[in-house]
C-alpha positions in Angstrom: 130.9 445.4 151.3 127.2 445.1 150.8 126.2 444.7 154.1 128.2 447.9 155.1 126.2 449.5 152.0 123.1 448.4 153.5 123.9 449.8 156.9 125.1 453.4 155.6 121.7 453.6 153.3 119.5 452.9 156.3 121.6 455.6 158.5 121.0 457.9 155.9 117.2 457.6 156.4 117.7 460.2 159.4 118.2 463.2 156.9 115.3 465.5 156.1 114.2 468.5 154.1 113.1 471.5 155.2 109.5 472.7 154.6 108.2 476.4 154.7 105.3 477.9 154.5 102.9 475.1 154.2 99.5 476.8 154.2 96.2 475.2 155.2 93.5 474.9 153.0 90.2 473.4 154.7 92.0 471.0 157.3 91.1 470.9 160.9 93.6 472.8 162.9 94.7 472.1 166.3 93.4 474.8 168.9 93.8 475.7 172.3 90.8 476.1 174.6 89.6 479.7 174.3 90.2 481.7 177.5 87.8 484.3 178.9 84.4 485.6 178.3 85.8 488.5 176.1 87.4 485.5 173.5 84.2 483.7 173.2 82.1 487.0 172.6 84.9 487.6 169.8 84.3 484.3 168.3 80.4 484.7 168.3 80.6 488.1 166.9 82.8 487.0 163.8 80.5 484.0 163.3 77.5 486.5 163.2 79.6 488.6 160.6 80.3 485.7 158.3 76.7 484.1 158.7 74.1 486.4 159.3 75.4 489.9 158.8 77.3 489.0 155.5 80.3 491.4 156.1 82.9 491.6 153.5 86.1 492.1 155.4 86.7 491.6 159.3 89.9 493.1 160.9 91.1 491.3 164.0 93.8 493.3 166.0 95.4 493.4 169.1 99.1 493.2 170.9 101.7 490.2 169.7 100.6 487.0 171.8 97.4 488.0 173.1 95.6 485.3 170.9 94.4 486.8 167.7 95.6 483.5 165.7 94.2 481.2 168.1 90.8 483.0 167.7 91.0 482.5 164.1 92.0 478.8 164.3 88.8 478.3 165.8 86.8 480.6 163.4 88.5 478.3 160.6 87.1 475.0 162.2 83.8 476.3 162.5 83.8 477.5 158.7 85.1 474.1 157.9 82.4 472.2 159.8 80.2 474.3 157.9 81.7 473.2 154.6 83.0 476.6 153.3 85.8 477.0 151.6 88.9 478.5 153.3 92.2 479.8 152.2 94.8 480.6 155.1 97.7 482.8 154.6 100.5 483.7 157.1 101.5 487.0 156.0 104.4 487.9 158.6 106.6 490.9 159.1 108.9 490.9 156.6 106.2 490.0 154.0 106.4 492.4 150.9 103.6 492.6 148.4 105.4 489.9 146.1 105.8 487.9 148.8 102.0 487.8 149.6 100.9 487.6 146.1 103.3 484.2 146.2 101.5 482.7 149.3 98.4 483.8 148.0 99.0 482.0 144.5 100.3 478.9 146.7 97.2 478.1 148.5 95.1 478.7 145.0 97.6 476.2 143.6 98.4 479.0 140.9 102.1 479.4 139.8 102.8 483.0 139.2 106.5 482.3 140.0 107.8 483.1 136.5 106.0 486.6 136.3 107.5 489.6 137.5 105.1 492.4 136.9 103.1 492.9 140.1 100.2 494.2 138.3 100.1 491.0 135.8 100.5 488.7 139.1 97.6 490.6 140.9 95.4 490.1 137.7 95.9 486.6 137.6 95.3 486.3 141.2 91.8 487.8 140.3 91.0 485.3 137.7 91.9 482.5 140.4 90.0 484.1 143.0 86.8 484.6 140.5 86.9 481.0 139.6 86.6 480.1 143.3 83.6 482.1 144.5 82.3 482.0 148.0 85.1 481.5 150.2 87.0 483.0 153.1 90.4 484.2 152.9 92.2 484.7 156.2 95.2 486.8 156.2 97.2 486.0 159.5 99.9 488.3 161.0 99.5 491.4 158.7 102.0 494.3 159.7 101.3 496.8 157.4 99.1 498.3 154.6 98.5 496.7 151.1 96.4 497.2 148.4 93.8 494.7 147.9 94.0 495.2 144.3 97.6 494.0 144.4 96.3 490.6 145.7 93.7 490.0 143.3 91.0 492.1 144.6 89.3 489.7 146.5 86.5 492.0 148.0 85.1 492.2 144.0 84.7 488.3 144.1 81.1 487.4 144.8 80.6 485.6 148.2 84.5 486.4 149.2 84.9 487.3 152.9 88.4 488.8 154.1 89.4 488.5 157.4 92.8 489.8 158.5 94.9 489.6 161.9 97.3 492.2 162.8 98.9 494.1 165.8 98.0 497.6 164.2 94.3 499.1 164.3 95.7 501.3 161.9 96.4 498.5 159.2 92.6 497.3 159.5 91.4 501.0 158.8 93.9 501.5 155.7 92.9 498.1 154.4 89.3 499.1 154.8 87.8 496.7 157.2 84.2 496.8 157.1 84.1 495.7 160.8 86.9 495.5 163.5 87.4 493.5 166.7 90.0 494.3 169.3 91.4 491.1 170.9 92.2 492.4 174.6 94.3 490.8 177.3 92.8 488.5 180.1 91.8 489.9 183.4 93.4 488.9 186.4 91.0 486.1 187.2 91.3 484.8 183.6 95.1 485.1 183.5 95.2 482.9 187.0 92.7 480.1 185.7 95.0 479.9 182.6 98.2 479.9 184.6 96.8 477.1 187.1 95.4 474.9 183.8 98.9 474.9 182.1 100.6 474.1 185.2 98.6 471.1 185.4 97.9 468.4 187.7 101.4 467.3 188.5 102.2 470.7 190.3 99.5 471.0 193.2 99.8 474.4 194.6 98.6 473.2 198.3 101.2 475.8 200.2 99.8 479.1 200.5 102.9 481.0 200.0 103.5 479.2 196.7 100.0 480.2 195.3 100.7 483.5 196.0 104.0 483.5 194.2 102.3 481.6 191.4 99.6 484.4 191.2 102.3 487.1 191.3 103.7 485.4 188.2 100.6 485.1 186.5 99.7 488.7 187.2 103.2 489.9 185.9 102.5 488.5 182.5 99.9 491.5 181.9 96.9 489.3 180.7 99.0 488.0 177.8 98.0 484.3 177.2 101.3 483.4 175.2 103.1 484.9 178.3 101.4 483.2 180.9 101.5 479.6 178.8 105.2 480.0 178.6 105.9 481.0 182.3 103.5 478.3 183.6 105.3 475.5 181.4 108.4 476.5 182.8 106.9 475.7 186.6 105.6 472.4 185.5 106.8 470.0 188.5 108.1 472.7 190.6 107.5 471.9 194.3 109.7 473.3 196.6 108.9 476.8 197.8 112.5 478.4 197.7 112.3 477.3 194.2 109.2 479.2 193.3 110.6 482.5 195.4 113.8 482.3 193.1 111.8 481.9 189.9 109.7 485.0 191.0 113.1 486.8 191.7 114.5 486.2 188.5 111.2 486.9 186.5 111.5 490.3 188.2 115.2 490.6 187.6 114.7 489.5 183.7 117.5 491.2 181.5 115.2 493.2 179.5 114.5 496.0 182.1 111.1 497.8 182.3 110.5 499.9 179.4 107.4 502.2 177.6 107.8 499.6 174.6 105.1 497.3 174.9 107.0 494.5 172.9 110.0 494.9 175.3 107.6 494.3 178.4 106.5 491.2 176.8 110.1 490.1 176.2 110.9 490.4 179.7 108.1 487.7 180.6 109.0 485.4 177.8 112.8 485.7 178.2 112.5 484.2 181.9 111.5 480.7 180.2 114.6 481.1 177.8 116.8 481.5 181.0 115.5 478.7 182.5 117.1 476.6 179.7 120.4 474.8 179.9 123.1 476.5 177.3 122.8 473.7 174.8 118.9 474.3 174.8 119.5 478.1 174.4 121.5 477.7 171.3 119.2 475.3 169.8 116.1 477.8 170.4 118.0 480.8 169.0 118.9 478.7 165.9 115.1 478.5 164.9 115.3 482.5 164.4 117.3 482.0 161.3 114.5 480.5 159.3 111.7 482.7 158.0 109.2 484.2 160.1 106.2 481.7 160.8 107.7 479.0 158.6 107.2 475.2 159.7 110.2 473.4 159.9 110.6 469.5 159.7 112.0 468.1 163.0 114.7 466.0 161.3 115.6 468.8 158.9 116.3 471.1 162.2 117.9 468.4 164.3 120.3 467.8 161.3 121.3 471.5 161.6 121.7 471.0 165.0 124.4 468.2 164.4 126.0 470.3 161.3 126.4 473.1 164.0 127.5 470.8 166.8 124.8 472.0 169.3 124.0 468.3 170.3 127.2 465.9 171.8 129.0 464.5 168.8 131.1 462.0 170.5 128.1 459.9 170.2 127.0 457.9 167.0 124.8 459.6 164.6 121.6 457.7 165.6 122.3 459.2 169.5 122.9 462.5 168.2 119.5 462.4 166.2 117.9 461.2 169.4 119.4 463.8 171.4 118.2 466.5 169.2 114.8 465.4 168.9 114.8 465.6 172.8 116.0 469.1 172.5 112.8 469.7 170.2 110.5 467.9 172.5 111.7 469.8 175.3 111.3 473.0 173.6 107.7 472.1 172.8 106.9 471.1 176.2 108.1 474.6 177.7 106.1 476.2 175.2 109.0 477.8 173.3 107.9 476.0 169.9 104.7 474.6 169.0 103.6 471.6 167.0 102.0 472.0 163.7 98.7 471.4 163.0 98.6 468.9 160.3 102.1 467.0 161.2 102.3 467.6 165.0 104.9 464.6 165.2 107.1 465.6 162.5 106.9 469.3 162.3 107.3 472.4 164.6 106.9 476.3 164.2 108.2 479.1 166.2 105.8 482.0 167.5 106.7 485.2 165.8 106.7 487.0 169.3 109.4 484.4 170.4 111.6 484.6 167.3 111.6 488.6 167.4 112.9 487.9 171.1 115.5 485.4 170.0 116.7 487.8 167.4 116.9 490.6 170.1 119.2 488.4 172.3 121.4 487.7 169.3 121.4 491.3 168.2 124.9 492.2 166.6 126.1 488.7 166.1 123.5 487.6 163.8 122.3 489.1 160.5 118.7 487.4 159.4 116.9 488.5 156.2 115.4 485.3 155.5 112.8 485.2 152.8 112.5 488.8 152.5 112.9 489.1 148.7 116.4 490.5 148.5 117.5 490.6 145.0 121.3 491.7 146.0 123.1 490.6 148.8 123.2 493.3 152.0 125.6 496.3 152.0 129.0 495.2 153.0 129.8 498.3 155.1 126.6 498.7 156.6 125.6 494.9 157.6 128.7 492.7 157.4 130.5 493.6 161.0 133.5 492.0 162.5 131.3 490.8 165.6 128.8 488.5 163.0 128.6 484.9 164.0 125.7 483.9 162.0 124.3 484.8 158.7 121.1 483.9 157.4 119.7 484.9 153.9 117.2 481.9 153.2 115.0 481.7 150.2 115.7 485.3 148.9 116.3 485.9 145.0 119.9 486.8 145.4 121.5 485.9 142.0 125.3 486.8 142.3 127.8 488.0 145.0 129.9 490.8 143.2 133.6 490.5 142.7 134.4 493.2 144.6 132.7 492.0 148.0 135.1 490.5 150.8 133.6 491.2 154.1 135.9 491.3 157.5 134.1 488.6 159.3 136.6 486.6 161.2 133.9 485.2 163.7 131.6 484.1 161.1 130.9 480.7 161.8 127.5 480.0 160.0 126.4 481.3 156.5 123.0 480.0 155.1 122.0 481.2 151.7 119.8 478.1 151.0 116.9 478.6 148.3 118.6 481.7 146.3 118.7 481.6 142.7 122.5 482.3 143.1 124.8 481.3 140.2 128.3 483.2 140.8 130.1 483.6 143.9 133.5 485.7 143.8 137.1 484.4 144.7 137.2 487.4 147.2 134.0 486.5 149.1 135.2 483.9 151.5 139.0 485.4 151.9 138.1 487.1 155.3 135.7 484.3 156.9 138.3 482.1 158.1 136.2 480.9 161.1 133.5 479.6 158.9 132.1 476.3 159.9 128.9 475.8 158.4 128.2 476.9 154.7 124.8 476.2 153.0 124.2 476.6 149.5 121.7 474.1 149.2 118.7 474.9 146.1 121.1 477.6 144.5 121.6 477.6 140.9 125.6 477.7 141.4 127.9 476.2 138.9 131.1 476.4 140.1 132.5 476.9 143.8 135.3 479.6 143.9 138.6 478.0 144.6 139.0 480.0 147.8 137.0 477.6 149.3 139.8 474.9 149.9 141.1 477.4 152.1 138.4 477.2 154.5 140.0 474.9 157.0 137.7 475.0 160.1 134.9 474.2 157.5 132.8 471.4 159.1 129.5 471.3 157.2 129.5 472.1 153.5 125.7 471.9 152.1 125.1 471.7 148.4 122.3 469.7 148.3 120.0 470.1 144.9 122.4 472.5 143.4 121.5 470.8 140.1 124.1 472.9 137.8 127.0 472.7 140.1 129.7 470.6 138.0 132.7 471.8 139.8 133.8 471.7 143.4 137.2 472.7 144.0 140.2 470.5 145.9 138.9 469.8 149.6 141.8 467.9 150.8 143.0 470.9 153.2 139.4 470.8 154.7 140.7 468.4 157.7 137.7 469.5 159.9 135.0 468.8 157.6 132.4 466.2 159.1 129.6 466.5 156.6 129.4 466.9 152.9 125.8 466.9 151.1 126.4 466.3 147.3 122.9 465.0 146.7 121.0 465.9 143.3 124.0 468.0 142.3 125.4 467.8 138.6 129.0 467.0 139.6 130.5 464.2 137.2 133.4 463.3 139.5 134.1 462.7 143.3 135.8 465.9 144.5 139.7 465.8 144.6 141.1 465.3 147.8 138.1 463.4 149.7 140.3 460.7 150.8 142.1 463.0 153.0 139.1 463.9 154.9 140.1 462.2 158.1 137.1 463.7 160.1 134.1 463.4 157.7 131.3 461.4 159.2 128.4 462.1 156.6 128.8 462.1 153.0 125.4 462.6 151.4 125.2 461.8 147.7 121.6 460.8 147.1 120.6 461.0 143.4 124.2 462.1 142.0 123.0 460.7 138.8 125.6 462.5 136.7 128.6 460.9 138.5 130.8 459.3 136.2 133.5 457.8 138.3 133.1 456.6 141.9 136.1 455.4 143.5 135.8 451.9 145.4 138.1 452.7 148.1 135.9 456.1 149.3 133.7 453.2 151.0 136.4 451.5 152.5 137.9 454.7 154.4 137.3 453.9 158.0 136.7 457.5 158.7 133.3 458.1 156.7 130.7 457.0 159.0 127.6 457.4 157.0 127.5 457.5 153.2 124.1 457.6 151.6 124.7 456.8 147.9 122.3 454.1 147.1 121.7 454.9 143.5 125.6 455.7 142.6 126.3 452.2 144.5 124.0 450.5 142.6 125.2 451.7 139.5 129.1 451.4 139.9 129.3 448.4 142.3 
């Protein structure tokens, strides 16, 4: 028994946590080389504004993927070398004033989570900023106008400089930026140099035909660094002429046709790299779009999700599944569809907001994503919960309850993510028309009792209840014959749910720190169906 326990505890270490929005506070940021003379000039202009002209606010604008964030990373690192205090906050498209306040408070190490009044929160931010003095506040990826007074009025603080990046010149004007810089696209020669550099030495363009095709592909990216890097990365190692010809044809015939909409034309370029992936890699890439924009995700966490969703080959051992999942993430990084995170490049990844927007466009009609949007109530049933929905992500909102009258007719819904809401009540009727549900994530909610109807979700494969510390009741699970993963870690349950012995497909039972558990059936460990049990403290207490 002890040997078995040791084996299971060791296997359980593969399961990680989700990390969202880890902001940088003066660490060196990984940067790519600035390409083009204009980028170098912009860097020097910003540096002059900061060091010589003492400009109080700078707006950096340009289309998505043009390199605004990369430019700011170089500025950040120069400031760090000059021993200047820096606070970096990523705003993102869905960012409300409340969320922006929370993010600024986070980098200032200020807790305002219990204060709801926007003006009081702003006053507390102002106090915290005044205590700092002489710093640079970088607001990256701002989408809409906001009042500086609502975020602590940083320009009233002595020695503060505000720098924001945005796709909109109008935002720069509305916020009142003293100096404004446009980040322009690369010219044809700069685009070609970046394409060749990204392609690498492993793909020599000796054949004149291949070189002409490569130049055509670089030109089709419209001078957009993100597009150039993504397309070039997808062609690494390709040496056959016919493969290059075919790639150019497919790029021209990309699913998103030419459109006056600038963003759609960018998607046309980016989607080619997506189309080059095999089906399994595509599904994994699209899964990242369920997380909040610009969020940082631990590799082990997302790989765990791949396993829950059966996006990897589940016939292998758990270790082999994790290996495959990590290999998929590495592949997505290598083709520049994901990027490593600066201070933890081996363990964390991020999806560029433009690539996330493309992923959401690809899955439009089949997904509903309102992740970290400060929702106080669940989206309207008639407007959003359609019959064609397959995945719903409502991660990290402020939803407290799901009303009794709500019963969405979503027969195709396979994934429902409610992780991180202060949810304390789910009506019995809510799941009644979700018979296809496979993955239900209620982790980090305040739920106390799960509805009894949950027992009827016979297709459910993963039930994730991690850190539901107030949870005391889980209904009978014996009918959930398809269930493979059950996470009860850090819950308040006092006994193992009824019917566990009938879960013939259960392969992963996580019960870390389930300290309220009064009784643990010894026979459960002897169940040959259970492959991975992480119950170290519980076993220590009851064996």
